[in-house]
N, C-alpha and C positions, 0 to 999 in steps of 0.2 A: 622791828621785825617787818619785813615786806611779805605780802601774801602771794602776789602773782608769781614772784620768783620761785616760790615753793609750791606752786599750784599742783594740787592733787585732785584729779577728777574721779572721785570714788562715788559712784551712784548711790550705794547703800548709805554712806555717811551723809550725803547731801539730802537724800530722802528723809532720813531720821531727823536731820536738823530743821528742815523746812516744811515737810509734809507734801512737797511737790518738787519737781525738777524740770529745768529747761535743758534740752540737749541739742547739740550741734549736728547738723546733717553731714554725713561723710561725703567728702569731695568726690570720692570714687562712685558714689551712688547718684550724684546730681547730674542731670542732663542739661538743663538750661533754666534761666530765670524767665518766667512768663510775664510777671508784672512786678514793679518795684516802686516804693515811695518811702517817705520818712518813717512811716509807722510799721510797714511790713513788706515782706518779699514773698511772692508766690513762686515756688520752685517746682519744676517738673522733674521727677526722678526718672532714672533710666528704665524703671519698671512701667512708666506711664502714669503713675500716681502723682497727684499734685499735693503739695504741702504748704501750709500757711506758716511762715516763719515771722514771728513778731520781733520787733527790734528794741522794745523797751527794756527787756531783761536778757542779758547775754547768758551763755553757759557759765555757771559759777563753779569755782573749786570748792572742795570740802572745807578748806580754811575760811573762804569767804562766806559760805553757808552758815558756819558756826558763828562767825562774827555778826552776820545779819540777825541771826536768832537771838544772840545775847543782847545786841543793841536794842532790838525790838522788845525783848522782855523787860529791859531796863526802862524803856519809854512807857510801856504799859503797866509797869509796876508801881509800887508805893510812892516813888519819887517822880512820877510823870509830870506833876504840876510844876516841877522846877525846870522843865524844858519847854522851849517855845514850840517845838514840834519834833517829829521823828528825825529830821535832818540834824537838829541840834543835839538830840540824844545820841545819834550815831557819832558825831564828831567828838562829843564828850567821852563816849565809851572808848573810842580809839585813843584819845589822849590819856585817859586814866589807865589803859591797858598797855601803853607804850607801843602802840601799833603805828608804824609809819606806812603811808600809802603814797604811791606816785600820783601825779595830778590826774592822769587819765583814769586810773583805777578808782580814785576817790570820787571822781565825777560820776562814773556809772554806778558805783555802789550807793551814792546818795540818791541817785535817780531810782534805783531798785527799792530802797527802803521807803521812799515816799510812795511808791507804787503798792508795795505789799502791806503797808500800814493803813491803807484806805479800807473802807468797808468791804469792797469787792476783792480785796487781797490781790493775789496774782492774776485774777480774772480782769482786773482793771486795765491790764495791758491790751485787752480787746475792746473795751467799752469806748475808747476814743476813736476807733476806726469807723467812720461813717459808712464805709462800704459793707460792713457786716450787719446782717439782719438777725442772726441767732448765734448764741454761744451755748455750747452744750457739754456738760461733764457726763460721761457715759460709764463711769466706773473708776477703778483704781488700778494703777500699774502702767508700765511702759507700753504694754500691748493695747491699752485703752486711753490714748491721748485725748485731750480736749479737742472737740470739733467746733468748727464755725461754719456759718452759711454766708458766703459772699454773694453779693447781688449779681456779680458777673460770672463767677466760677462755681457757684453752688456749694455743696458740702465739701469741706476740706479738713483733713487732719492738721493738727498744729504741732509745734515742737515743745509743748508743755504737757505734762501729765501729773496727776495727783498720786501720792503714795500713802496718804493717810485719810481714812474716813473722818476722823476727828477734825482735820483741817478743813475738809469740805463742809462739815456741819458748822464749824465756827464761822466760815465765810457766809454761809446761808443765813445764819442767825444774825450776823452783823448787818447784812443787807436788809433783813426783814425787821430790824430793831425799830424802825420808824412806825410800824403798825402794832408794836407791842406783842408780837407773837414769836414763838420759837419752834423749831423742828426738833422733835425728840422721838425716842423709840415708842413712846405712848401715843404721840401724834406725829406719825412719820411722813406726813404730806403737808405742803404749805404753798399757798399762792400769795404773792405780795406785789406791790407796785413800788419801784425804786424812786428815789428823789427826782431823777431825770425823766420819769414817766415810763421807763422800761418795765417789762413784766417779768416777774420771777416765778418759776414753778420748780419745786424740788420734792424728791421722794427718797427716802432711805429705807433700810430694812425695818419691818418686814414687808412694807409696801413695794419695795424694789428688790428683787432677788438677785440682780446682777451688779449690786453695789450702788453707791449713791448716784442719783440721776438729777442733774440740775439743767434747767433750760432758761435762758434769759432771752426774751424777745425784745430787741432794742427799740427804743423810741427815737424816731428820726427828729432831730432838733429843728430841721427845716423841712416841713412837709412838702411833698411833691405838688407842684402847680399843674394845671391842665397842660401848659406848654411843655413841662418836663415830660409828661406822659406822651405827648405828641412826638417830641424829639426822640424818646426812647423807642418809639414804634409800638407802644402799647395800644394806642388808639389813633385814629386818623383825625385830622383837623376838621373835616366835615362832620364826623360823628360828634366831636366835642362841641362844635358850633350848634348842632341840633340840641344837645343836652343842655347847653347854655340857655337856649330859648325855652326848653321844657322846664328847667328849674325856675325860670322867671315867670312861667305860665302856671306855676304851682302844681305841676304834675307830681304825683307820688311815685316813688321808685323802690324797687327791691333789687339789691345787688347780690347776685348768686355766683357760685363758683366753688372750686375745691380748696382745700386747706393751703394757705400760703400763696394764693393766687394774686393777692393784692386787692381784695374786696374793700377793705377799710381804707386803703390808700386811695382808691378810685373815689369812694364816697367822700373822703376828706377833700379831695381836689374839687369835686363838683360844688362844694359849698362856697367856693370863690365866686360863684354866679348868683348867690343869694344876697339880696340887698343888705348892706352893712348895718342898717338901723333895726333889723328884725331881731326878735327874741327867740333864741334857739334853746330847746330843752334836750339834753343828751342823756340817754339811759343806757348804762353799761354794767356788765359784771366786773370787768377789769378795764380801767381807763385806757383807751387807745385812740379815740377820736380826737382830732385836733383841728378845729375850725378857726378861721381868722377873725371871727366876730368878737365884739366887746361884750355884748349882752348875751351871755351864755350861762345857763344853769345846768350843773352836772349832778345826776343822780346815780348812785351806785348801790349794788346789792350789799347786804351785810350778813355774813354767816353767823348762825347761832341765834339770831333774833327774828328769824322768819320774815325778812324783807327781801323778796325775790323780784325778778324782772317783771312778772305779771303785775304785782302790786304797784311797782314804780311806774309802769306804762299807764295803768289806770289812773294813777295819781296825777299824771300830766294833764288829764281832762280838767283839773281844777286850777291849772297854773297859767292859763291864757297864753299858750305858746303861739308863735308864728309858724315854727317848724318843730317837729318831733323827730329826733334821730336816735334810733335804737341800734346799739353796737352789733348785736347778733340775736336773731330769733332762732330758738333751738327746739322748743317743744310745743305741744298742743295749747297749753295755757298762755304761753307768751305770744304765739301766733294769734290766738283768739283775742288777746288784749290789743295787739297791733291792728287787727281788722276792725275792732270796735272803734279805735281812734279814727280810722279811715271813714267808717260809716257815720261817725259823729261829726264829720267835717272838721276834724281837729286842725285848727289853724289854717295854714295855706298848703300843708302837705306833710306826709309822714314818710320816713325813709328807714331802711334796715338792711342788714346783710343776712344771708340765708345760704345754707349748704344745699346745692343742687348742681347737676352737671349741664343742664340746659333749661331754657324757659319752660318747655313742656314738662320736664321733670319737676320743676318748681311748682307748677300748677297741680301736677299729680300729687306731689307731697302735701301741698296745702289741702287738697281734697281729702287725702288719707288722714290728715291731722284734724279733720272735722270742720273745715271751712265750707260753708254753704255755697252752692254753685252761684246763687244770686249775689253773694257777697264778694266773689272774686273780682267782679267788675269795678269794685272800689279802688283797685290798684290800676295805675295807668301804664307803667313801663316796667319791664323786667330786663336787667342787664346781666350778662353772663361773662364773668372774668375767669379765664382759665390759665393754669400753669401746667407745662408738660416738658419732658426731656427732648432735646434735639441733639442729633449726632452728626458730626462732620469730621472727616479724616481721623476717625477713631476717638475723637474727643467729645465728651458730653457737655452740654450747656443747658441752661434753663431758658424757656421761652414763656413770656406772660403777655397775653393779649386780651382785649375786650372783644370776644369772639361773636357776641350776639347782642343786638339791641332790638327788643321786641315790644310791640304794643299789646296790651291785653284787650281783646275784643270779645264780643258776645257772638257765638256761633250757634248753629242749630242744635248741636250736641252739648252746648255749654260753653264756658270760657275757653278761649284758645289764644295761643301766642302767635302774633303776626310779625314776621321779620321786617324790620326797617333797615338794619345794617347787619352784616355778618363778615366773618373773616374766612377767606379761602385758604385753607391749610396748604393745598398743593401749589397754588400760585403765589402764596405768601403776600396777599393783598386784601384790603378791606373793600367790600362791595356794598353799594347802596341799592336797596330794593324799592325805594320810594316811600314817602310819608303820606298816610291817608288815615281815614277813620277818626275815632274819638280824640286821639292825641292831636292830630292836625287841627281839628275843629277847636279844641281847647286852646292851642297856641294862637290860632288866628283870632279867636275871640279876645284873648288877653291883650294882643297887640293891636287890635282893631284893623286887621289887614285881611286881604283875600289870599287865595291859594297861590296866585302868580306872584304877589308881593312877598309871600312867605319864602319862595325860592330865592328871590333877589336878596332878601334880608339874610337868609342862611349863607349865601355866597359872600356877602359883605363881612359877616361875622367870622367866617372861615379865614378870609384874608387878614382880618384884624388880629386873629389869634396867631397867625404866622409872624406878625410884626412884634409879638411879645416874647419871642424865643430868647431865652437867656435872662429874662427879668426875674428878680427874686420874689419871694412871697409877698412882702408888703407892696412892692412896686407893681407886681402883677395884679394884686387885689384892687389897688387904687385905680389902675387903668381900666379894669372891668367895671368898677363902680361908676366911673366917669364916662363910660361908653355912651355915645349919643348926646353928650352934654358939651356944648361949645365945640372945641377943636379936638376932642378926645380921640377921634378916628384918624387924625392927621399925624 
């Protein structure tokens, strides 16, 4: 029996068989292809909406859907040990059921069953795409397709939707199986870290009243280097050269910004400037930080046994770190613990991310959260990373920039943020306001140079960073570590 020759595209039958469905966009509704590669196609519809069309799984017929379900049940059933894998089970099922497939059909169905038999199920079609930052299930039904956040195009609908809450729960529990937890109606919320480092958050009823909600924040396999951020226009080469010197001079940093602005990405990249031999202690609620060093100790909160961020930050005082990196400071106790590490002269510097729209807002928030005025000066630099929408010719896009680099100085009315670099939104360019005060003194002292020599060194490092464009993570890190040694600058 051949399946494609008898293809019947019955949505209800497909939904019942699989718990999800892939649908094809009507040719009459498509306007043009905006972007295309082996993994996906970004289609602009005549309505102006853009849709992410994944290529791993085609639109399936009802016959194909039932075949895949039966083969998958056989693979997962009592006789699963007799098969080398889902591909083997699929071929055996077709043979025993006397189902003949043409070569092209057999090839894509084998690809599909490998995809849907993985822990992430049908969502694995998106996990391989490095251009995606988020994958989101927002409910059930054709009117609530899976959404993805593309680094170039922002939020996009996809051509996949779920039709079964049970299928969503099964996928979530399979992905979270590594931490031994399950999402249930008694425990309708779960946070987990996937094997590749991606972060999973899921809610079902009664916690989510609009149907199952799943968000996967993808873990980038190859972290951005400072050169990547310069090339993308997120930061200028001069700003990055200054931050290079600041990191080597053991300045402590607070990276602020709104949600999804790239705070952790920026902090990750800056650790390329930290000597490779140093001991890094990372404290996080959910593992996201990825530094290139070998001597790294990771501490993470543990739900249910009262091990929180505050306790972990305090614990770093007993661990002889060179640098303490806190994934995110959110409340009074966590901020207090971070400030304590700064005041204690913890290692060579402490670093964290923090939600604030500007450096002045960050200082105001820290005051409101109980930080003493005299203690604010323990922080050297505040960086502000921002994300906003930009519109051109009726199309929206995402902009991300390091919009402010400020030194924390003592003023007559208390601590204040002094601009060193900023982003001109109207002119769309980075502006240097000059380096002075405590930060400049700290850098000059560390390098044994004067203010005039500082400017010359800053220019040399800026030019050196430009020569590293296109170099991968390990190659970039090695070049930075060898800067100034032998012929590293040549």
